[in-house]
C-alpha positions, -999 to 999 in steps of 0.1 A, spaced: 1 -246 230 0 -212 221 8 -178 235 -18 -154 242 -18 -115 251 -44 -88 253 -35 -56 276 -50 -24 292 -49 -5 324 -52 -20 359 -57 -1 390 -38 -22 417 -7 -33 426 18 -59 415 21 -93 440 54 -89 455 43 -57 469 5 -79 483 3 -84 517 -5 -129 517 -43 -127 518 -62 -139 545 -86 -167 542 -76 -177 504 -47 -197 492 -36 -174 466 -37 -139 455 -55 -153 424 -82 -168 444 -89 -139 465 -85 -115 432 -113 -136 417 -132 -136 451 -134 -95 448 -142 -100 412 -104 -80 401 -84 -91 370 -51 -106 370 -24 -98 345 3 -119 341 37 -100 327 47 -130 312 40 -163 303 35 -186 333 40 -157 353 43 -167 394 16 -147 415 45 -122 429 49 -113 393 17 -103 384 -5 -74 386 -41 -74 407 -66 -51 407 -97 -35 389 -98 -27 348 -101 3 342 -122 14 309 -101 26 282 -106 57 269 -91 84 243 -73 116 267 -96 137 251 -127 114 261 -116 115 298 -145 133 321 -152 134 358 -168 102 354 -141 83 342 -121 99 372 -143 91 399 -149 54 392 -112 52 393 -111 69 428 -135 46 440 -116 15 422 -85 29 439 -102 33 473 -119 -4 472 -82 -15 460 -66 -1 493 -96 -14 512 -94 -53 501 -53 -51 504 -43 -25 528 -21 -13 499 -20 22 482 -35 13 443 -12 24 415 -24 29 377 -8 8 351 -8 -3 319 4 -36 311 -1 -67 288 -15 -104 303 1 -129 283 -10 -165 289 
């Protein structure tokens, strides 16, 4: 058994700040159904300790343009509409 990791930016929120998803058995199921990603802060993390949201394209600061910002705003709005919670832009790891 090994531990793998990756990282990146996500626009969303940590599970402990999200309401129980209606019509779903888990946050992971809800996220998957809505084409979101999940990022675990540590190996075998509980759902409330994972971030849920939309993956943000990694770009150099010098390459951030209006389209990147508009895409970010669109994803943030979609996340808030689906969850009822304002989205945060977070850089984090994903450990599994």
